[in-house]
C-alpha positions as CSV (number, residue, x, y, z in Angstrom):
1,M,-0.8,97.6,3.8
2,N,-3.0,100.5,2.5
3,S,-0.9,103.7,2.3
4,L,-3.8,105.8,3.7
5,S,-3.3,104.3,7.1
6,Q,0.5,104.5,7.4
7,I,0.7,107.8,9.4
8,S,3.3,106.8,11.9
9,V,2.5,109.3,14.7
10,P,2.7,107.8,18.2
11,F,-0.1,108.2,20.7
12,L,1.0,109.7,24.0
13,S,-1.3,109.1,26.9
14,T,-2.0,111.2,30.0
15,R,-3.0,108.2,32.0
16,P,-0.8,105.3,33.1
17,A,-3.6,102.8,32.2
18,L,-3.3,103.6,28.5
19,S,-0.2,102.4,26.6
20,R,2.2,105.1,25.3
21,R,1.9,103.9,21.8
22,R,-1.5,102.9,20.5
23,F,-3.2,102.4,17.1
24,L,-6.7,101.9,15.9
25,R,-7.1,98.7,14.0
26,G,-9.6,98.0,11.3
27,A,-9.7,95.3,8.6
28,G,-6.1,94.5,9.4
29,I,-5.0,98.1,8.9
30,L,-3.3,100.4,11.4
31,L,-4.4,104.0,11.7
32,A,-2.0,106.0,14.0
33,L,-3.3,108.5,16.4
34,P,-1.9,112.1,16.9
35,W,0.7,112.8,19.5
36,L,-1.6,114.1,22.2
37,D,-0.4,117.0,24.4
38,A,2.5,117.5,22.1
39,M,1.2,118.3,18.6
40,T,-1.8,119.5,16.7
41,P,-3.7,116.8,14.8
42,A,-2.3,116.5,11.3
43,F,-5.6,117.3,9.6
44,A,-7.1,119.7,12.2
45,G,-9.3,122.4,10.7
46,V,-9.9,120.7,7.3
47,A,-13.6,120.6,7.9
48,K,-13.7,124.3,8.8
49,G,-14.4,127.1,6.4
50,R,-16.0,125.0,3.7
51,L,-17.6,126.9,0.8
52,R,-20.5,126.0,-1.4
53,A,-20.7,127.2,-4.9
54,Q,-23.6,129.6,-4.1
55,D,-21.5,131.1,-1.3
56,T,-18.8,132.6,-3.7
57,P,-19.1,136.3,-4.2
58,G,-21.9,136.9,-6.7
59,G,-22.2,133.1,-7.2
60,K,-19.2,133.2,-9.5
61,P,-16.5,130.6,-9.4
62,R,-13.2,132.1,-8.3
63,R,-9.8,130.6,-9.1
64,M,-6.1,131.0,-8.0
65,F,-3.0,130.3,-10.1
66,G,0.3,130.7,-8.2
67,I,3.5,130.8,-10.2
68,C,7.0,131.0,-8.8
69,N,10.2,131.4,-10.9
70,N,12.8,130.5,-8.3
71,L,15.5,132.6,-10.0
72,G,13.3,135.7,-10.2
73,L,13.9,138.6,-12.6
74,L,16.6,141.2,-12.9
75,P,15.3,143.9,-10.5
76,D,16.7,146.9,-12.4
77,Y,14.6,145.9,-15.5
78,F,11.5,144.9,-13.7
79,F,10.6,147.4,-11.0
80,P,9.0,150.7,-12.2
81,K,10.7,153.9,-11.0
82,D,7.5,155.6,-9.9
83,S,4.3,154.3,-8.2
84,G,0.6,154.8,-8.5
85,R,-1.6,154.4,-11.5
86,D,0.4,156.7,-13.8
87,Y,3.7,154.8,-13.3
88,A,6.0,154.5,-16.3
89,L,6.3,150.9,-17.5
90,S,9.7,149.3,-16.8
91,P,11.4,147.4,-19.7
92,Y,10.0,144.1,-18.7
93,L,6.5,145.5,-18.0
94,E,6.5,147.0,-21.5
95,V,5.9,143.4,-22.7
96,L,2.7,143.4,-20.7
97,R,1.6,146.8,-21.9
98,E,-1.7,145.5,-23.4
99,H,-2.6,144.1,-20.0
100,R,-1.6,147.1,-17.9
101,G,-5.2,147.5,-16.7
102,D,-5.3,143.8,-15.7
103,I,-2.2,143.8,-13.4
104,T,-0.9,145.2,-10.2
105,V,2.8,145.4,-9.7
106,F,4.2,145.3,-6.2
107,S,7.6,146.3,-4.9
108,G,9.0,146.3,-1.3
109,V,7.2,143.1,-0.4
110,S,8.5,139.9,1.1
111,H,7.7,137.0,3.4
112,P,8.8,138.0,7.0
113,D,11.6,135.8,8.3
114,V,11.7,133.7,5.1
115,D,15.5,133.6,4.4
116,G,18.0,131.1,3.3
117,G,18.3,131.8,-0.4
118,H,17.3,129.0,-2.7
119,P,15.4,126.9,0.0
120,A,12.9,129.8,0.2
121,D,11.2,128.6,-3.0
122,N,9.5,126.0,-0.9
123,C,7.9,128.8,1.1
124,F,6.7,130.9,-1.7
125,L,3.0,129.9,-1.0
126,T,3.5,129.0,2.7
127,A,5.5,131.9,4.1
128,A,6.9,129.5,6.7
129,P,9.9,131.2,8.4
130,H,13.6,130.1,8.2
131,P,13.4,127.4,5.6
132,G,17.2,126.9,5.6
133,S,17.3,126.2,9.4
134,A,17.9,122.8,11.0
135,G,14.6,121.2,11.9
136,F,12.6,123.4,9.5
137,R,9.0,122.2,9.0
138,N,6.9,123.8,6.4
139,T,3.3,124.8,6.8
140,I,0.2,124.6,4.5
141,S,0.5,126.3,1.2
142,L,-2.1,128.8,-0.2
143,D,-3.2,126.4,-2.9
144,Q,-3.8,123.6,-0.5
145,Y,-5.6,125.8,2.0
146,I,-8.0,126.7,-0.8
147,G,-8.2,123.1,-2.0
148,E,-9.1,121.9,1.4
149,R,-12.0,124.3,1.6
150,I,-13.5,124.4,-1.9
151,G,-11.9,121.4,-3.6
152,H,-15.0,119.4,-3.3
153,L,-16.6,121.7,-5.9
154,T,-14.4,120.4,-8.7
155,R,-13.0,117.1,-10.0
156,F,-9.5,118.0,-8.7
157,P,-9.2,119.9,-5.4
158,S,-5.9,121.3,-6.7
159,L,-3.2,120.8,-9.2
160,T,0.5,120.9,-8.4
161,L,2.6,121.5,-11.5
162,G,6.3,122.0,-12.2
163,V,8.9,122.6,-14.9
164,N,12.4,121.0,-14.5
165,V,11.7,120.4,-10.8
166,Q,14.2,118.7,-8.6
167,Q,11.7,116.1,-7.4
168,G,11.5,115.4,-3.7
169,V,13.3,118.6,-2.8
170,R,11.2,121.4,-4.3
171,S,7.5,122.1,-4.6
172,L,5.1,125.0,-4.0
173,S,2.5,122.8,-2.5
174,W,2.6,121.6,1.1
175,T,0.0,119.9,3.3
176,G,-1.1,121.2,6.7
177,S,1.3,118.8,8.3
178,G,4.2,120.1,6.3
179,V,4.5,117.3,3.8
180,L,5.7,118.1,0.2
181,I,3.3,117.4,-2.6
182,P,5.3,116.3,-5.7
183,C,4.9,118.4,-8.9
184,E,3.5,116.9,-12.0
185,E,5.9,117.8,-14.8
186,K,4.3,116.1,-17.9
187,A,1.6,118.1,-19.5
188,A,0.4,115.0,-21.4
189,D,-0.3,113.2,-18.1
190,V,-2.1,116.3,-16.7
191,F,-4.2,116.5,-19.9
192,S,-5.0,112.7,-19.7
193,R,-6.1,113.0,-16.1
194,M,-8.4,115.9,-16.8
195,F,-9.9,114.9,-20.2
196,L,-9.3,111.3,-21.2
197,Q,-12.1,109.0,-20.0
198,G,-10.9,105.6,-18.8
199,T,-12.7,102.3,-19.6
200,K,-15.6,101.2,-17.4
201,A,-13.4,98.6,-15.8
202,E,-10.7,101.2,-15.0
203,T,-13.3,103.5,-13.5
204,E,-14.8,100.8,-11.3
205,A,-11.3,99.7,-10.2
206,Q,-10.6,103.3,-9.0
207,V,-13.9,103.4,-7.3
208,R,-13.1,100.2,-5.4
209,K,-9.8,101.7,-4.2
210,L,-11.7,104.7,-2.9
211,E,-14.3,102.4,-1.2
212,T,-11.6,100.4,0.4
213,G,-10.1,103.5,2.0
214,Q,-13.4,104.6,3.2
215,S,-14.2,101.2,4.8
216,I,-10.9,101.5,6.8
217,L,-12.1,104.7,8.3
218,D,-15.5,103.1,9.1
219,A,-13.9,100.1,10.7
220,V,-12.0,102.1,13.3
221,A,-14.9,104.4,14.2
222,G,-16.2,102.3,17.1
223,Q,-12.8,101.9,18.6
224,A,-12.3,105.6,18.3
225,K,-15.4,106.3,20.4
226,D,-14.3,103.8,23.1
227,L,-10.8,105.5,23.3
228,Q,-12.3,108.9,23.9
229,H,-13.8,107.7,27.1
230,S,-10.4,106.6,28.5
231,V,-8.5,109.9,28.2
232,G,-8.6,113.3,29.9
233,P,-10.6,116.4,28.7
234,R,-7.8,118.1,26.8
235,D,-6.8,114.9,24.9
236,R,-10.5,114.2,24.3
237,D,-10.8,117.6,22.6
238,R,-7.8,116.8,20.5
239,L,-9.1,113.4,19.5
240,D,-12.4,115.0,18.6
241,Q,-10.5,117.3,16.3
242,Y,-8.6,114.5,14.8
243,F,-11.6,112.3,14.1
244,T,-13.5,115.2,12.7
245,S,-10.7,115.6,10.3
246,V,-10.6,111.9,9.5
247,R,-14.3,112.1,8.8
248,A,-13.7,115.1,6.5
249,L,-11.1,113.0,4.6
250,E,-13.8,110.3,4.3
251,Q,-16.2,112.8,2.9
252,R,-13.6,113.9,0.3
253,M,-13.1,110.3,-0.7
254,Q,-16.8,110.0,-1.1
255,M,-16.8,113.0,-3.4
256,S,-13.9,111.6,-5.3
257,R,-15.8,108.4,-5.9
258,E,-18.7,110.4,-7.3
259,W,-16.4,112.3,-9.6
260,E,-15.0,109.0,-10.9
261,R,-18.3,108.1,-12.4
262,K,-19.0,111.5,-13.9
263,P,-18.0,112.0,-17.6
264,K,-14.9,114.1,-18.1
265,P,-15.3,117.4,-20.0
266,K,-14.7,117.4,-23.8
267,V,-12.1,119.7,-25.2
268,T,-10.9,120.3,-28.8
269,A,-7.3,120.8,-27.8
270,P,-5.0,117.9,-28.8
271,I,-2.9,115.9,-26.3
272,P,0.2,117.9,-25.7
273,L,3.6,116.5,-26.7
274,D,6.1,117.0,-23.8
275,P,9.6,118.1,-24.7
276,A,12.1,115.4,-23.6
277,D,15.0,117.8,-23.2
278,P,15.1,120.1,-20.1
279,K,16.8,122.8,-22.2
280,L,13.4,123.3,-23.9
281,Y,12.4,125.0,-20.6
282,M,10.2,127.7,-22.2
283,D,8.3,125.2,-24.2
284,K,7.5,123.4,-21.0
285,V,6.4,126.6,-19.3
286,K,4.0,127.3,-22.2
287,L,2.5,123.9,-22.0
288,M,1.9,124.2,-18.3
289,Y,0.2,127.6,-18.8
290,D,-2.0,125.9,-21.4
291,M,-2.9,123.1,-18.9
292,A,-3.8,125.6,-16.2
293,R,-6.0,127.6,-18.7
294,L,-7.8,124.4,-19.8
295,A,-8.3,123.3,-16.2
296,F,-9.9,126.6,-15.3
297,E,-11.9,126.8,-18.5
298,T,-13.5,123.4,-17.8
299,D,-13.8,124.1,-14.1
300,S,-11.7,121.0,-13.4
301,T,-10.0,122.7,-10.4
302,R,-9.9,126.2,-8.9
303,S,-6.4,126.1,-7.3
304,I,-3.1,125.5,-9.2
305,S,0.5,126.0,-8.2
306,L,3.4,126.0,-10.7
307,L,7.0,125.9,-9.8
308,L,9.4,127.0,-12.5
309,D,12.6,125.4,-11.2
310,S,15.1,127.6,-13.0
311,V,17.8,126.5,-10.5
312,N,17.6,123.0,-11.8
313,S,17.6,124.0,-15.5
314,P,20.5,123.7,-17.9
315,A,21.5,126.1,-20.7
316,I,18.1,126.7,-22.4
317,E,16.9,127.4,-25.9
318,F,13.9,129.5,-27.0
319,G,13.1,131.4,-30.1
320,D,16.5,132.2,-31.7
321,V,18.3,132.2,-28.3
322,K,20.7,129.6,-27.0
323,T,22.1,130.5,-23.7
324,S,25.8,130.0,-23.1
325,D,25.5,128.6,-19.6
326,G,23.0,127.0,-17.2
327,Y,20.2,129.2,-16.0
328,H,21.5,129.1,-12.4
329,N,25.0,130.0,-13.4
330,L,23.8,132.9,-15.5
331,S,21.8,134.2,-12.5
332,H,25.2,134.7,-10.7
333,H,26.2,137.2,-13.3
334,G,28.7,139.2,-11.3
335,K,27.7,142.1,-13.5
336,S,29.0,140.4,-16.6
337,H,27.5,142.2,-19.6
338,Q,27.1,139.0,-21.6
339,K,25.3,137.1,-18.8
340,I,23.0,140.1,-18.1
341,E,22.1,140.3,-21.7
342,E,21.2,136.6,-21.8
343,L,19.2,137.0,-18.6
344,K,17.3,139.9,-20.1
345,A,16.4,137.7,-23.0
346,I,15.2,135.0,-20.7
347,D,13.2,137.4,-18.5
348,N,11.6,139.1,-21.5
349,W,10.5,135.6,-22.8
350,H,8.9,134.9,-19.4
351,M,7.0,138.2,-19.7
352,K,5.9,137.2,-23.3
353,L,4.6,133.8,-22.1
354,L,2.8,135.6,-19.2
355,A,1.2,138.0,-21.7
356,D,0.1,135.0,-23.8
357,L,-1.5,133.4,-20.8
358,F,-3.4,136.6,-20.0
359,D,-4.5,136.8,-23.6
360,Q,-5.9,133.3,-23.5
361,L,-7.7,133.8,-20.2
362,K,-9.3,137.0,-21.5
363,A,-10.4,135.2,-24.7
364,V,-12.3,132.6,-22.8
365,R,-15.8,133.7,-21.7
366,E,-17.6,132.3,-18.6
367,Q,-21.2,133.5,-18.3
368,G,-20.3,136.4,-20.5
369,E,-17.2,137.5,-18.5
370,P,-13.5,137.0,-19.3
371,L,-12.1,134.1,-17.5
372,L,-9.2,136.3,-16.3
373,D,-11.7,138.4,-14.3
374,R,-12.4,135.3,-12.3
375,T,-8.8,134.0,-12.1
376,M,-6.2,135.4,-9.8
377,V,-2.8,135.0,-11.3
378,L,0.2,135.5,-8.9
379,Y,3.6,135.6,-10.6
380,G,6.7,136.1,-8.5
381,S,9.8,134.7,-7.0
382,N,11.3,133.7,-3.6
383,L,14.4,135.8,-4.5
384,G,14.5,139.5,-4.9
385,N,17.9,139.2,-6.6
386,A,19.2,135.8,-7.6
387,N,22.8,137.2,-8.0
388,T,23.0,137.9,-4.2
389,H,20.4,135.4,-3.0
390,V,18.4,138.0,-1.1
391,T,14.8,137.1,-0.2
392,T,13.5,140.7,0.1
393,N,11.9,143.1,-2.3
394,L,10.4,140.2,-4.3
395,P,9.3,141.0,-7.9
396,T,5.6,140.4,-7.8
397,I,2.8,140.7,-10.5
398,F,-0.8,140.1,-9.5
399,A,-3.4,139.9,-12.3
400,G,-7.1,139.4,-12.8
401,G,-9.5,137.9,-10.2
402,G,-11.8,140.9,-10.0
403,F,-9.6,143.5,-8.4
404,K,-9.0,147.1,-9.3
405,H,-5.6,146.9,-11.1
406,G,-3.5,149.2,-13.3
407,Q,-1.2,150.3,-10.6
408,H,2.3,149.9,-9.0
409,I,1.9,149.6,-5.3
410,A,5.3,150.5,-3.8
411,F,6.3,149.8,-0.2
412,D,9.6,150.4,1.6
413,T,12.3,148.3,-0.2
414,Q,14.4,148.2,3.0
415,H,11.6,147.5,5.5
416,N,9.3,145.3,3.5
417,Y,5.5,145.0,3.7
418,P,4.3,141.4,4.3
419,L,3.4,139.6,1.0
420,P,1.2,137.2,2.9
421,N,-1.3,140.1,3.3
422,L,-2.0,139.6,-0.5
423,F,-2.8,135.9,0.3
424,V,-5.5,137.0,2.8
425,S,-7.0,139.3,0.1
426,M,-6.9,136.4,-2.3
427,L,-8.6,134.1,0.1
428,Q,-11.3,136.6,0.8
429,R,-11.9,137.1,-2.9
430,M,-12.4,133.3,-3.1
431,G,-15.2,133.8,-0.6
432,L,-13.4,132.3,2.4
433,E,-14.0,134.0,5.6
434,T,-10.5,134.5,7.1
435,D,-8.3,137.5,8.1
436,R,-5.2,135.4,8.7
437,F,-2.7,133.3,6.7
438,A,0.9,132.6,7.8
439,S,2.5,135.9,8.9
440,A,-0.1,138.2,7.4
441,T,-1.2,141.2,9.4
442,G,-4.4,141.8,7.4
443,T,-5.3,142.3,3.8
444,M,-3.1,143.9,1.2
445,K,-2.9,147.7,1.6
446,G,-3.9,149.6,-1.6
447,L,-5.6,146.7,-3.3
448,E,-9.3,146.9,-3.7
449,M,-11.9,144.5,-5.2
450,A,-13.6,145.6,-8.4
């Protein structure tokens, strides 16, 4: 059975004449219907808010790179002590001194009602409340929201990357129906997908798979129209939404088929060699930054998430440093001087890798402009302090993307300002007409477009 059709959502009728559970059948395939009167269609709204290349501000491609280190940073060494544009750099931000004018630092921000400690990493780009509660269901992540609306402009609607990720448990990327999208952890595989051209036979085989999926949707179209005549007005509206969304899926499949026959971009970079040992965590981070930069440089995608699963990482090695304990155990330092010193070395290396990423994005020119000016990089964490598991006052760096940077925007560290407001500003910078995302109350106060 084709996996595309195995959406086991029962159909609930409002009329006795229609069976409680019903499926559309086509070519021997079952396509389940939404739960009418009880739930929103799984793909509702996918077709709304689409963007054409010429609709982006100034006709320029805009991109988003969301990075979450789920053990965060030592707050005493990250947050500046004063705010505004003349703030003194904190010890960690000293590593980013050359990029001071390219970044905005936030303090006193968090996701409202996102609690639960470690499970909150799954909500870093969704802001869905109470991730540790029984019956929690996630919502769409920022990267997927973007991918659904402008993903048709590039070969890949989005990329979901990870380092040392506990697969099946953690991810930054979630669909509109709350389904986890697994992280890709091998840089070599990401590179191959983006740049290595398959044989003609392999390409045609992939196209046939896409055509099969599209034919399934075509096969049930007639039955869908008949069904709409046998339900009430409210369910008819919901079915209309559902089938509009299915049609949008079909259109995305058509675009995927077209991309399969287009030559992949040529790059001079060699195929990366993935470290086999999870203790080489920082090497893996560097490779994923490289993959993101190459993806944006070749316009292979405009939306990328990267989860740095520090919780799932052992004692790590980088430079001349070999930590004495697992990353997670170090984060619960209990004010141990040795553990804090090791964490400071780790955090500084993270800042060094981030500075290198900014260097590379600034070195690449697109239509005469630095790629960083068209790429929004969000670096942060779901934890404000990993030692105590608090999910408030999240360390947040926002770089590039065509904003007026060079400042520390400080909000109340006790009564936090909603970080999802930044997501709304980012979406608007992408050219998407929206003033809402998750628990946002508007755009980010104090942040202006350049």
